[in-house]
DSSP file (Angstrom, degrees, kcal/mol; ACC not computed):
  #  RESIDUE AA STRUCTURE BP1 BP2  ACC     N-H-->O    O-->H-N    N-H-->O    O-->H-N    TCO  KAPPA ALPHA  PHI   PSI    X-CA   Y-CA   Z-CA
    1    1 A M     >        0   0    0      0, 0.0     4,-1.9     0, 0.0     5,-0.2   0.000 360.0 360.0 360.0 -44.8  -19.8   21.6    4.4
    2    2 A K  H  >  +     0   0    0      1,-0.2     4,-2.1     2,-0.2     5,-0.2   0.901 360.0  49.4 -64.7 -39.3  -16.6   23.6    5.0
    3    3 A F  H  > S+     0   0    0      1,-0.2     4,-2.5     2,-0.2     5,-0.2   0.912 110.2  48.2 -61.6 -43.9  -15.1   20.7    6.9
    4    4 A K  H  > S+     0   0    0      1,-0.2     4,-2.0     2,-0.2    -1,-0.2   0.863 113.4  47.9 -72.7 -34.3  -15.8   18.0    4.3
    5    5 A L  H  X S+     0   0    0     -4,-1.9     4,-2.2     2,-0.2    -1,-0.2   0.860 112.9  47.8 -74.6 -33.8  -14.5   20.1    1.5
    6    6 A T  H  X S+     0   0    0     -4,-2.1     4,-2.3    -5,-0.2     5,-0.3   0.895 112.1  50.2 -70.0 -38.0  -11.3   21.0    3.4
    7    7 A L  H  X S+     0   0    0     -4,-2.5     4,-2.6     2,-0.2     5,-0.3   0.942 111.2  49.2 -62.5 -46.4  -10.8   17.3    4.4
    8    8 A F  H  X S+     0   0    0     -4,-2.0     4,-2.8     1,-0.2     5,-0.2   0.949 114.1  44.0 -61.3 -49.9  -11.2   16.2    0.7
    9    9 A L  H  X S+     0   0    0     -4,-2.2     4,-2.2     1,-0.2    -1,-0.2   0.856 114.6  49.7 -70.0 -32.3   -8.8   18.8   -0.7
   10   10 A C  H  X S+     0   0    0     -4,-2.3     4,-2.2     2,-0.2    -1,-0.2   0.921 114.8  43.4 -69.8 -42.0   -6.2   18.2    2.1
   11   11 A V  H  X S+     0   0    0     -4,-2.6     4,-2.2    -5,-0.3    -2,-0.2   0.932 115.0  50.0 -71.6 -42.4   -6.3   14.3    1.5
   12   12 A A  H  X S+     0   0    0     -4,-2.8     4,-2.2    -5,-0.3     5,-0.2   0.937 112.4  46.8 -59.7 -44.4   -6.3   14.8   -2.3
   13   13 A L  H  X S+     0   0    0     -4,-2.2     4,-2.8     1,-0.2     5,-0.3   0.905 112.3  51.8 -63.8 -40.1   -3.3   17.1   -2.1
   14   14 A A  H  X S+     0   0    0     -4,-2.2     4,-1.9     2,-0.2    -1,-0.2   0.862 109.6  47.9 -56.9 -43.6   -1.6   14.6    0.3
   15   15 A I  H  X S+     0   0    0     -4,-2.2     4,-1.6     2,-0.2    -2,-0.2   0.899 116.0  43.9 -72.9 -42.5   -2.1   11.7   -2.1
   16   16 A V  H  X S+     0   0    0     -4,-2.2     4,-1.9     2,-0.2    -2,-0.2   0.954 118.3  43.6 -68.3 -49.7   -0.8   13.6   -5.1
   17   17 A A  H  X S+     0   0    0     -4,-2.8     4,-2.7     1,-0.2     5,-0.2   0.837 111.9  53.7 -61.5 -36.5    2.1   15.1   -3.3
   18   18 A G  H  X S+     0   0    0     -4,-1.9     4,-2.1    -5,-0.3    50,-0.3   0.854 108.5  49.8 -70.1 -34.8    2.9   11.8   -1.6
   19   19 A A  H  X S+     0   0    0     -4,-1.6     4,-1.4     2,-0.2    -2,-0.2   0.920 113.6  45.3 -70.9 -40.4    3.1   10.0   -4.9
   20   20 A F  H  X S+     0   0    0     -4,-1.9     4,-1.9     2,-0.2    -2,-0.2   0.934 118.5  41.2 -68.2 -47.7    5.4   12.6   -6.4
   21   21 A L  H  X S+     0   0    0     -4,-2.7     4,-2.7     1,-0.2    -1,-0.2   0.830 111.7  56.0 -73.1 -29.5    7.7   12.8   -3.4
   22   22 A G  H  X S+     0   0    0     -4,-2.1     4,-2.2    -5,-0.2    -1,-0.2   0.840 104.8  52.4 -72.4 -29.4    7.7    9.0   -2.8
   23   23 A E  H  X S+     0   0    0     -4,-1.4     4,-1.6     2,-0.2    -2,-0.2   0.924 112.8  46.7 -69.2 -41.8    8.9    8.4   -6.4
   24   24 A L  H  < S+     0   0    0     -4,-1.9     4,-0.5     1,-0.2     3,-0.4   0.953 112.2  49.7 -59.3 -48.2   11.8   10.9   -5.7
   25   25 A A  H >< S+     0   0    0     -4,-2.7     3,-1.0     1,-0.2    12,-0.2   0.870 106.1  55.0 -58.8 -41.4   12.5    9.2   -2.5
   26   26 A A  H 3< S+     0   0    0     -4,-2.2    -1,-0.2     1,-0.2    -2,-0.2   0.831 107.9  50.5 -63.0 -32.3   12.5    5.8   -4.0
   27   27 A R  T 3< S+     0   0    0     -4,-1.6    -1,-0.2    -3,-0.4    -2,-0.2   0.516  88.8 108.1 -85.0  -2.6   15.2    7.0   -6.5
   28   28 A S    <   -     0   0    0     -3,-1.0     9,-0.1    -4,-0.5     6,-0.0  -0.479  61.9-150.8 -73.7 140.7   17.4    8.4   -3.7
   29   29 A I  S    S+     0   0    0     -2,-0.1    -1,-0.1     4,-0.0    -4,-0.0   0.428  71.0 101.5 -94.0   5.8   20.6    6.6   -2.9
   30   30 A N    >>  -     0   0    0      1,-0.1     4,-2.6    -5,-0.1     3,-1.7  -0.768  66.2-151.8 -86.0 119.8   20.4    7.7    0.7
   31   31 A P  H 3> S+     0   0    0      0, 0.0     4,-0.5     0, 0.0    -1,-0.1   0.690  93.3  63.0 -71.7 -13.0   19.0    4.6    2.7
   32   32 A Y  H 34 S+     0   0    0      2,-0.1    -2,-0.0     1,-0.1     4,-0.0   0.723 116.9  29.1 -74.0 -22.6   17.4    7.0    5.3
   33   33 A I  H X4 S+     0   0    0     -3,-1.7     3,-2.3    -8,-0.1     4,-0.4   0.762 105.4  72.5-107.7 -39.9   15.1    8.5    2.6
   34   34 A S  H >< S+     0   0    0     -4,-2.6     3,-0.9     1,-0.3    -2,-0.1   0.667  86.0  65.6 -62.2 -19.9   14.7    5.7    0.2
   35   35 A W  G >< S+     0   0    0     -4,-0.5     3,-1.5     1,-0.2    -1,-0.3   0.740  88.8  68.7 -70.0 -20.7   12.4    3.6    2.5
   36   36 A L  G <  S+     0   0    0     -3,-2.3    31,-1.8     1,-0.3    32,-0.3   0.743  95.5  56.2 -71.5 -22.0    9.8    6.3    2.2
   37   37 A G  G <  S+     0   0    0     -3,-0.9    -1,-0.3    -4,-0.4     2,-0.2   0.328  74.0 128.7 -88.6   7.6    9.4    5.3   -1.5
   38   38 A Y    <   -     0   0    0     -3,-1.5    28,-1.5    27,-0.1     2,-0.4  -0.462  42.9-167.2 -59.2 127.6    8.6    1.7   -0.7
   39   39 A A  E     -A   65   0A   0     26,-0.2     2,-0.5    -2,-0.2    26,-0.3  -0.924  20.9-152.4-128.9 148.5    5.4    0.9   -2.5
   40   40 A I  E     -A   64   0A   0     24,-2.9    24,-2.0    -2,-0.4     2,-0.4  -0.965  12.5-158.5-116.3 129.1    2.8   -1.8   -2.5
   41   41 A N  E     +A   63   0A   0     -2,-0.5     2,-0.3    22,-0.2    22,-0.2  -0.887  23.0 154.7-105.2 137.0    0.8   -2.6   -5.7
   42   42 A F  E     +A   62   0A   0     20,-2.2    20,-3.0    -2,-0.4     2,-0.3  -0.983  12.6  98.9-154.4 161.4   -2.5   -4.5   -5.5
   43   43 A G  E     -A   61   0A   0     -2,-0.3     2,-0.4    18,-0.2    18,-0.2  -0.986  58.6 -83.7 157.5-163.0   -5.7   -4.8   -7.5
   44   44 A F  E     -A   60   0A   0     16,-3.0    16,-1.9    -2,-0.3     3,-0.1  -0.986  39.3-108.1-140.9 153.3   -7.4   -7.1  -10.0
   45   45 A D  E     -     0   0A   0     -2,-0.4     2,-0.2    14,-0.2    13,-0.1  -0.118  53.4 -67.4 -72.9 168.6   -7.0   -7.4  -13.6
   46   46 A T  E     -     0   0A   0     13,-0.1     2,-0.5    11,-0.1    13,-0.3  -0.387  44.7-157.1 -67.6 129.6   -9.6   -6.4  -16.2
   47   47 A K  E     -A   58   0A   0     11,-4.0    11,-2.2    -2,-0.2     2,-0.4  -0.932   8.3-151.0-107.0 128.1  -12.8   -8.4  -16.2
   48   48 A N  E     -A   57   0A   0     -2,-0.5     2,-0.5     9,-0.2     9,-0.2  -0.822  11.8-172.4-102.6 133.8  -14.8   -8.3  -19.4
   49   49 A F  E     -A   56   0A   0      7,-2.9     7,-2.8    -2,-0.4     2,-0.7  -0.952   5.1-169.2-125.4 109.6  -18.5   -8.7  -19.6
   50   50 A D  E     +A   55   0A   0     -2,-0.5     5,-0.2     5,-0.2    -2,-0.0  -0.891  12.7 173.3-106.5 113.7  -19.9   -9.0  -23.2
   51   51 A L        -     0   0    0      3,-3.1     2,-2.2    -2,-0.7     4,-0.2   0.065  50.6-117.3-102.3  19.2  -23.7   -8.8  -23.3
   52   52 A H  S    S+     0   0    0      1,-0.2     3,-0.1     2,-0.2    -2,-0.0  -0.153 112.1  42.5  72.9 -43.0  -23.8   -8.8  -27.0
   53   53 A V  S    S+     0   0    0     -2,-2.2     2,-0.4     1,-0.3    -1,-0.2   0.749 124.3  30.0 -95.5 -36.8  -25.4   -5.2  -27.0
   54   54 A L        -     0   0    0      2,-0.0    -3,-3.1     0, 0.0     2,-0.5  -0.981  65.2-159.6-132.6 137.3  -23.2   -3.8  -24.3
   55   55 A Q  E     -A   50   0A   0     -2,-0.4     2,-0.4    -5,-0.2    -5,-0.2  -0.972  10.5-167.5-117.5 126.4  -19.7   -4.6  -23.3
   56   56 A L  E     -A   49   0A   0     -7,-2.8    -7,-2.9    -2,-0.5     2,-0.4  -0.871   4.3-166.9-114.8 144.8  -18.4   -3.7  -19.8
   57   57 A N  E     -A   48   0A   0     -2,-0.4     2,-0.4    -9,-0.2    -9,-0.2  -1.000   6.4-174.9-130.1 131.9  -14.8   -3.7  -18.6
   58   58 A F  E     +A   47   0A   0    -11,-2.2   -11,-4.0    -2,-0.4     2,-0.3  -0.990  14.3 148.7-130.9 135.1  -13.8   -3.5  -14.9
   59   59 A G  E     -     0   0A   0     -2,-0.4     2,-0.4   -13,-0.3   -14,-0.2  -0.968  18.9-169.4-161.9 148.0  -10.4   -3.3  -13.5
   60   60 A L  E     +A   44   0A   0    -16,-1.9   -16,-3.0    -2,-0.3     2,-0.4  -0.978   9.1 168.9-148.2 126.0   -8.6   -1.8  -10.5
   61   61 A H  E     -A   43   0A   0     -2,-0.4     2,-0.3   -18,-0.2   -18,-0.2  -0.996  10.6-172.8-134.0 135.3   -4.9   -1.3   -9.7
   62   62 A M  E     -A   42   0A   0    -20,-3.0   -20,-2.2    -2,-0.4     2,-0.4  -0.961  11.5-165.3-126.0 147.4   -3.5    0.7   -6.9
   63   63 A N  E     +A   41   0A   0     -2,-0.3     2,-0.4   -22,-0.2   -22,-0.2  -0.932  16.1 178.8-132.5 106.0    0.1    1.7   -6.0
   64   64 A I  E     -A   40   0A   0    -24,-2.0   -24,-2.9    -2,-0.4     2,-0.2  -0.944   6.6-165.1-116.0 125.9    0.5    3.1   -2.5
   65   65 A N  E  >  -A   39   0A   0     -2,-0.4     4,-1.4   -26,-0.3   -26,-0.2  -0.674  33.5-108.2-107.6 168.4    3.8    4.2   -1.0
   66   66 A V  H  > S+     0   0    0    -28,-1.5     4,-2.1   -31,-0.3   -29,-0.2   0.835 115.7  55.1 -62.2 -39.8    4.9    4.9    2.6
   67   67 A L  H  > S+     0   0    0    -31,-1.8     4,-2.4     1,-0.2     5,-0.2   0.873 104.9  54.0 -63.5 -39.3    5.1    8.7    2.0
   68   68 A Q  H  > S+     0   0    0    -50,-0.3     4,-1.6   -32,-0.3    -1,-0.2   0.862 108.2  49.7 -65.3 -35.5    1.5    8.8    0.8
   69   69 A L  H  X S+     0   0    0     -4,-1.4     4,-2.3     2,-0.2     5,-0.2   0.952 112.5  47.5 -63.1 -52.4    0.3    7.1    4.0
   70   70 A I  H  X S+     0   0    0     -4,-2.1     4,-2.2     1,-0.2    -2,-0.2   0.939 114.5  44.1 -52.3 -54.8    2.2    9.4    6.2
   71   71 A L  H  X S+     0   0    0     -4,-2.4     4,-2.2     1,-0.2    -1,-0.2   0.828 112.1  53.5 -65.1 -33.9    1.0   12.6    4.4
   72   72 A T  H  X S+     0   0    0     -4,-1.6     4,-1.9    -5,-0.2    -1,-0.2   0.862 109.4  49.4 -76.9 -31.5   -2.6   11.4    4.2
   73   73 A L  H  X S+     0   0    0     -4,-2.3     4,-1.6     2,-0.2    -2,-0.2   0.881 112.4  47.2 -68.8 -38.8   -2.6   10.7    8.0
   74   74 A I  H  X S+     0   0    0     -4,-2.2     4,-2.5    -5,-0.2    -2,-0.2   0.892 111.7  50.8 -71.6 -36.5   -1.2   14.2    8.7
   75   75 A A  H  X S+     0   0    0     -4,-2.2     4,-1.7     1,-0.2    -2,-0.2   0.900 109.0  51.6 -63.7 -40.3   -3.8   15.8    6.3
   76   76 A A  H  < S+     0   0    0     -4,-1.9    -1,-0.2     1,-0.2    -2,-0.2   0.824 114.4  43.2 -69.5 -30.8   -6.6   14.0    8.1
   77   77 A V  H  < S+     0   0    0     -4,-1.6     4,-0.4     1,-0.1    -2,-0.2   0.903 117.6  43.2 -73.2 -42.6   -5.4   15.2   11.4
   78   78 A S  H  X S+     0   0    0     -4,-2.5     4,-2.4     1,-0.2     3,-0.3   0.664  93.9  82.7 -79.5 -16.2   -4.7   18.8   10.4
   79   79 A A  H  X S+     0   0    0     -4,-1.7     4,-3.2     1,-0.2     5,-0.2   0.883  88.4  51.1 -61.6 -39.7   -7.9   19.2    8.3
   80   80 A P  H  > S+     0   0    0      0, 0.0     4,-1.4     0, 0.0    -1,-0.2   0.880 111.8  47.8 -66.5 -32.3  -10.2   20.1   11.2
   81   81 A K  H  > S+     0   0    0     -4,-0.4     4,-1.5    -3,-0.3    -2,-0.2   0.897 113.4  47.7 -68.8 -41.3   -7.8   22.7   12.5
   82   82 A L  H  X S+     0   0    0     -4,-2.4     4,-0.8     1,-0.2     3,-0.2   0.921 111.0  51.4 -65.6 -43.6   -7.5   24.2    9.0
   83   83 A A  H  < S+     0   0    0     -4,-3.2     3,-0.4     1,-0.2    -1,-0.2   0.837 108.2  53.1 -64.0 -31.1  -11.3   24.2    8.5
   84   84 A A  H  < S+     0   0    0     -4,-1.4    -1,-0.2    -5,-0.2    -2,-0.2   0.823 107.5  51.3 -72.8 -32.1  -11.7   26.0   11.8
   85   85 A S  H  < S+     0   0    0     -4,-1.5     2,-0.4    -3,-0.2    -1,-0.2   0.607  85.7  97.2 -85.0  -5.6   -9.3   28.7   10.8
   86   86 A I     <  -     0   0    0     -4,-0.8     2,-0.4    -3,-0.4   -84,-0.0  -0.670  66.0-147.7 -79.4 133.2  -10.9   29.5    7.5
   87   87 A K        -     0   0    0     -2,-0.4     2,-0.3     0, 0.0    -2,-0.1  -0.840  13.9-162.5-104.2 135.3  -13.3   32.5    7.8
   88   88 A T        -     0   0    0     -2,-0.4     2,-0.4     0, 0.0   -86,-0.0  -0.869  23.8-108.6-118.3 154.8  -16.3   32.5    5.5
   89   89 A K              0   0    0     -2,-0.3     0, 0.0     1,-0.1     0, 0.0  -0.645 360.0 360.0 -78.9 132.5  -18.6   35.3    4.5
   90   90 A E              0   0    0     -2,-0.4    -1,-0.1     0, 0.0     0, 0.0   0.334 360.0 360.0-128.9 360.0  -22.0   35.0    6.1
């Protein structure tokens, strides 16, 4: 349980931090940093299902940048070590 929670929190933090830092890197004029902000957009547009009583809308769009991928890999590798170092009350 401790490992799963630590992994989830580390990956979630890496995704949020990577999105923020990737946006900053994309705006940089330094070519050694700006490539970290390169992003790929993919997904599908909204699909509507009208059943006369119930209307359902489905859609998904994702924007992933290079820095998010790097930070997510680092978080996934370091999460087991971090979970092992956390002491719990028993």
